[in-house]
C-alpha positions in Angstrom: -19.0 -53.7 72.4 -19.8 -57.3 71.7 -18.6 -58.2 75.1 -21.9 -59.0 76.6 -21.2 -62.6 76.9 -17.7 -61.9 78.2 -19.2 -60.6 81.4 -21.0 -63.8 82.2 -20.2 -64.5 85.8 -19.0 -61.0 86.5 -20.5 -58.8 89.1 -20.7 -55.1 89.9 -22.8 -52.7 92.0 -24.8 -49.4 91.5 -27.9 -47.5 92.7 -30.5 -44.8 91.9 -32.2 -41.8 93.4 -34.1 -38.7 92.1 -34.9 -35.1 92.8 -38.3 -34.1 94.2 -40.4 -31.5 92.4 -41.2 -28.3 94.3 -45.0 -28.1 95.0 -47.4 -25.5 96.3 -51.2 -25.3 96.4 -53.4 -22.2 96.7 -56.4 -22.1 99.1 -59.7 -23.2 97.3 -62.3 -20.5 96.5 -65.1 -20.0 99.1 -68.1 -22.2 98.4 -71.1 -20.7 96.6 -74.5 -20.7 98.3 -78.1 -19.8 97.3 -79.2 -19.0 100.8 -79.9 -15.5 102.0 -76.9 -14.2 103.8 -79.2 -12.1 106.0 -81.1 -15.2 107.4 -78.4 -17.8 107.4 -75.2 -17.8 109.4 -72.4 -19.8 107.9 -69.1 -20.3 109.7 -66.2 -19.4 107.5 -63.7 -22.3 107.0 -60.2 -21.3 108.0 -57.9 -20.8 105.0 -55.8 -23.8 104.0 -52.1 -23.4 104.6 -50.0 -24.4 101.5 -47.7 -27.3 102.2 -44.0 -26.3 102.7 -42.0 -26.2 99.6 -39.5 -29.1 99.3 -36.0 -28.6 98.0 -34.6 -30.8 95.3 -32.6 -33.7 96.7 -29.6 -32.3 94.9 -29.2 -28.7 93.7 -29.0 -28.0 89.9 -25.6 -28.5 88.3 -25.0 -24.8 87.9 -25.0 -24.5 91.7 -22.2 -27.0 92.1 -18.6 -26.0 92.1 -17.6 -28.7 89.7 -14.3 -29.1 91.5 -14.2 -32.9 91.3 -11.8 -35.0 93.2 -11.5 -38.5 91.8 -9.8 -41.3 93.8 -8.5 -43.4 90.9 -5.7 -45.7 89.6 -2.6 -44.0 88.3 -2.9 -43.9 84.5 -6.7 -43.2 84.6 -6.2 -39.5 85.0 -5.5 -39.1 81.3 -7.9 -36.8 79.5 -9.1 -39.2 76.7 -10.9 -41.3 79.4 -13.2 -38.4 80.2 -13.0 -36.3 77.0 -16.8 -35.8 76.8 -16.8 -34.3 80.3 -13.9 -32.0 79.4 -15.8 -30.9 76.2 -19.0 -30.3 78.1 -17.4 -28.4 81.0 -14.2 -26.9 79.5 -13.6 -24.7 82.6 -13.7 -27.6 85.0 -10.5 -29.5 85.7 -10.9 -32.6 87.9 -8.2 -33.4 90.3 -7.0 -36.9 91.1 -5.7 -38.8 94.1 -4.2 -42.2 93.4 -4.9 -45.5 94.9 -2.5 -48.5 94.7 -4.9 -51.3 95.6 -8.5 -51.7 96.8 -7.3 -52.4 100.3 -5.2 -49.3 100.5 -8.1 -47.2 99.2 -10.5 -48.5 101.8 -7.9 -48.0 104.6 -7.3 -44.4 103.4 -11.0 -43.6 103.3 -11.6 -45.3 106.7 -8.9 -42.9 108.1 -10.8 -39.9 106.9 -9.9 -39.3 103.3 -12.9 -38.3 101.1 -13.5 -37.4 97.4 -16.4 -37.2 95.0 -15.8 -40.5 93.2 -13.7 -43.6 93.7 -12.8 -46.3 91.2 -12.8 -49.7 93.1 -13.2 -53.2 91.8 -16.3 -55.3 92.2 -15.1 -57.5 95.0 -14.9 -54.5 97.3 -18.2 -52.7 96.7 -19.9 -54.3 99.7 -17.0 -53.1 101.8 -17.5 -49.5 100.6 -21.2 -49.7 101.5 -20.5 -51.2 104.9 -18.0 -48.4 105.6 -21.0 -46.0 105.2 -19.2 -43.6 102.8 -21.0 -44.1 99.5 -24.5 -43.4 98.1 -26.4 -44.8 95.1 -26.2 -43.4 91.6 -29.2 -42.1 89.7 -29.0 -43.9 86.4 -31.4 -41.4 84.8 -28.6 -38.8 85.0 -26.2 -41.1 83.0 -27.0 -41.0 79.3 -24.9 -44.1 78.4 -26.2 -46.2 81.2 -28.5 -48.2 78.9 -25.5 -49.2 76.8 -23.8 -51.0 79.6 -23.6 -54.8 79.8 -26.7 -55.9 81.7 -25.0 -58.6 83.6 -22.4 -56.0 84.9 -25.2 -53.5 85.7 -27.2 -56.1 87.7 -24.2 -57.2 89.6 -23.7 -53.5 90.6 -27.0 -53.4 92.4 -27.4 -53.7 96.1 -30.9 -53.7 97.6 -32.3 -52.7 94.3 -30.1 -49.6 94.0 -27.1 -48.9 91.7 -24.2 -48.3 94.1 -21.6 -49.2 91.4 -21.4 -48.2 87.7 -19.2 -50.8 85.9 -16.5 -49.3 83.6 -13.4 -51.4 82.8 -12.4 -55.1 83.2 -9.4 -57.1 82.5 -7.2 -60.1 83.4 -4.5 -60.8 85.8 -2.0 -63.5 84.6 1.7 -64.3 84.3 3.6 -62.3 81.7 7.0 -63.4 80.6 9.8 -62.7 78.1 9.6 -65.4 75.5 13.3 -64.8 74.5 14.5 -65.3 78.1 12.0 -67.7 79.7 11.1 -71.3 78.9 8.1 -72.3 81.0 7.8 -75.9 82.0 4.1 -75.5 81.5 1.5 -72.8 81.3 1.0 -72.3 85.0 1.0 -69.7 87.7 3.8 -71.7 89.1 6.1 -69.8 86.8 6.1 -67.1 89.4 7.9 -69.6 91.7 10.4 -71.0 89.2 13.9 -71.2 90.8 15.6 -71.0 87.4 14.7 -67.3 87.2 15.7 -66.1 90.6 15.9 -62.3 90.8 14.0 -61.8 87.5 10.5 -62.3 89.0 8.0 -59.6 90.2 4.9 -60.1 92.2 2.1 -57.6 92.7 2.0 -56.3 96.3 -1.4 -57.8 97.2 -2.9 -60.6 99.3 -4.1 -61.9 95.9 -0.9 -63.9 95.9 -2.6 -66.2 98.5 -5.4 -66.8 96.0 -3.0 -67.6 93.2 -1.1 -70.0 95.4 -4.4 -71.6 96.4 -5.2 -72.2 92.7 -1.7 -73.7 92.1 -2.4 -76.0 95.0 -5.7 -77.0 93.5 -7.7 -75.9 96.5 -11.5 -75.7 95.9 -12.1 -72.1 96.9 -8.9 -70.0 97.1 -11.1 -66.9 97.9 -12.1 -68.5 101.2 -9.3 -70.8 102.3 -9.5 -72.7 105.5 -7.0 -72.1 108.3 -5.0 -75.2 107.3 -5.0 -74.2 103.6 -3.9 -70.6 104.5 -0.9 -72.0 106.4 0.1 -74.2 103.4 0.0 -71.3 100.9 1.7 -69.0 103.4 4.7 -71.4 103.6 4.7 -71.9 99.8 5.0 -68.1 99.3 7.6 -67.7 102.1 9.7 -70.4 100.4 9.4 -68.8 97.0 9.9 -65.2 98.2 13.8 -65.2 97.8 13.3 -65.7 94.1 11.4 -62.4 93.7 13.2 -59.2 92.7 10.4 -57.0 94.0 6.7 -56.5 94.8 5.3 -53.9 92.4 2.6 -51.5 93.6 2.5 -49.2 90.5 2.0 -50.5 87.0 4.5 -47.9 85.8 7.2 -49.4 88.0 6.5 -52.8 86.5 6.6 -51.5 82.9 9.9 -49.8 83.6 11.4 -53.0 85.1 10.3 -55.0 82.0 11.6 -52.4 79.6 15.0 -52.3 81.4 15.4 -56.0 81.5 15.2 -56.1 85.3 12.3 -58.4 85.2 11.4 -61.3 82.9 8.4 -62.8 84.7 5.6 -61.0 86.4 2.1 -61.0 87.7 0.6 -58.5 85.3 -2.4 -56.8 83.9 -3.0 -56.5 80.1 -1.6 -53.0 79.9 1.9 -54.4 80.9 1.7 -56.7 77.9 0.8 -53.8 75.6 3.6 -51.6 77.0 6.2 -54.3 76.7 5.1 -54.9 73.1 5.5 -51.2 72.5 9.1 -51.5 73.7 9.7 -54.2 71.1 9.9 -57.0 73.7 8.9 -60.5 72.8 6.4 -61.1 75.6 3.6 -63.7 76.2 0.5 -63.1 78.2 -0.1 -66.5 79.6 -3.4 -68.4 79.9 -2.4 -70.6 82.8 -3.9 -74.0 83.3 -5.3 -72.9 86.7 -7.2 -70.1 84.9 -6.5 -66.4 84.7 -7.9 -64.1 87.4 -10.2 -61.4 86.2 -11.3 -58.1 87.6 -14.2 -55.7 86.9 -13.9 -52.1 88.2 -16.1 -49.1 88.1 -17.2 -46.1 90.1 -18.8 -45.5 93.5 -20.2 -42.1 94.6 -19.2 -40.6 97.9 -22.1 -39.8 100.2 -20.8 -36.4 101.2 -20.1 -35.1 97.7 -21.1 -31.5 96.9 -20.8 -32.3 93.1 -23.5 -34.9 92.8 -24.5 -34.0 89.2 -20.9 -33.3 88.0 -19.9 -36.7 89.3 -22.7 -38.3 87.2 -21.5 -36.4 84.2 -17.9 -37.5 84.7 -19.0 -41.2 85.0 -21.1 -40.7 81.9 -18.1 -39.6 79.9 -16.1 -42.6 81.2 -18.6 -45.2 80.1 -19.2 -43.7 76.6 -18.4 -45.7 73.5 -15.5 -43.4 72.7 -13.9 -44.1 76.0 -14.5 -47.8 75.6 -12.6 -47.9 72.3 -9.8 -45.8 73.7 -9.4 -48.1 76.7 -9.3 -51.2 74.6 -6.8 -49.8 72.1 -4.5 -48.1 74.6 -4.7 -50.3 77.7 -6.0 -53.5 76.3 -8.7 -53.5 78.9 -12.3 -54.6 78.3 -15.1 -52.1 78.8 -18.6 -52.4 80.2 -20.1 -50.5 77.3 -21.7 -53.1 75.1 -22.2 -51.0 72.0 -18.7 -51.2 70.6 -18.0 -53.7 67.8 -14.8 -55.6 68.5 -14.4 -56.3 64.8 -13.2 -52.7 64.5 -10.4 -53.2 67.0 -6.8 -54.2 66.6 -6.9 -58.0 65.9 -3.7 -58.5 67.9 -5.4 -57.2 71.1 -8.6 -59.1 70.3 -6.7 -62.4 69.9 -4.4 -61.9 73.0 -7.3 -61.4 75.3 -10.1 -63.4 73.6 -12.3 -60.4 73.2 -14.3 -62.2 70.5 -14.7 -65.4 72.6 -18.0 -65.6 74.5 -16.5 -68.0 77.0 -13.3 -66.0 77.9 -14.6 -65.1 81.3 -16.2 -68.4 82.1 -15.0 -70.7 85.0 -12.6 -72.3 85.1 -10.7 -70.4 82.4 -11.1 -67.2 84.4 -11.9 -66.5 88.0 -13.8 -63.2 88.5 -12.7 -61.1 91.5 -15.1 -61.5 94.4 -15.7 -60.6 98.0 -13.2 -62.3 100.3 -14.9 -63.1 103.7 -11.7 -63.1 105.7 -9.9 -60.3 103.8 -8.5 -58.9 107.0 -6.8 -62.2 107.8 -5.5 -62.6 104.2 -3.9 -59.1 104.5 -2.4 -60.0 107.8 -0.8 -63.2 106.4 0.4 -61.3 103.3 2.1 -58.8 105.6 3.8 -61.6 107.5 5.0 -63.2 104.2 6.6 -59.9 103.1 8.2 -59.5 106.5 9.5 -63.1 106.6 
């Protein structure tokens, strides 16, 4: 996909490892001599012991059960996203557990949950590594790895290893019903517009503090000072009565939009696509403060017994065929750089600027990143919801 430039400023993580060859060595033949064995005494050298055989770092794929468990977002369990894996291993049926946010996923894993693969976003990869539950990928086992956007691949590397394989990316921005809502300006502040009390939905995430920080014009909303955090907290507490609900599942948001319960929402591109499919007149805003942008991909659990099957599953997910399906059905960008956007629906291309090399550049878009005081942000968000 001609999205190479779209990933400028994006970052992701990944890593590599390899299997060792088994090795053995026979003892050398006894040395020849011209001396008379009757007159010369030669001490026989002790036979050399062959070195112990080494096992491959990971067993061959036929020795794996192939019973994959993927910790993923709801909606990503659909078969077209991993069609190539299904075709290659028709008797294997991956199972899915669903995460609702990166924070929820980390908390669940920290509490003991484990799987073979997880699908976090780039701002959290360091947290997964620090939790000690993931291992590097081996890119040589992923046939489509060379087709990925180099900037996303590089960003997925930690200490020279590929801990994160980038897959999908998209925006977060205000979505509104054009037949019901008349924004005063293109701004995230629409989420706090008192004219539409009861018709607004926020995502249930501390990212609301980041958004409020951008609305306030703070220099770095991803790392707010104590004073700035108190200001955005009060802003959100004040605006909270205007909000109908905090959505956690994108299906809930899509249902609320389709039923007319919500006219304004923090949304991802798939909500725009779903609303258009319901015949709604919706606008996916490009706010003056800039859209937020996310890049997500796969991490590999350290204790997986399906190391090679996990690589095969990821390979199917990053294929050109999956990239096209993701773009056309979810309106999400994809890390595979071999797809020509000229062949895509021009409405989608225009709505998200997929043919614009600067679409992800600051300050038009703010790529998701590590939040140094995430624990504090989450605590404050919980206090806002309880206020």
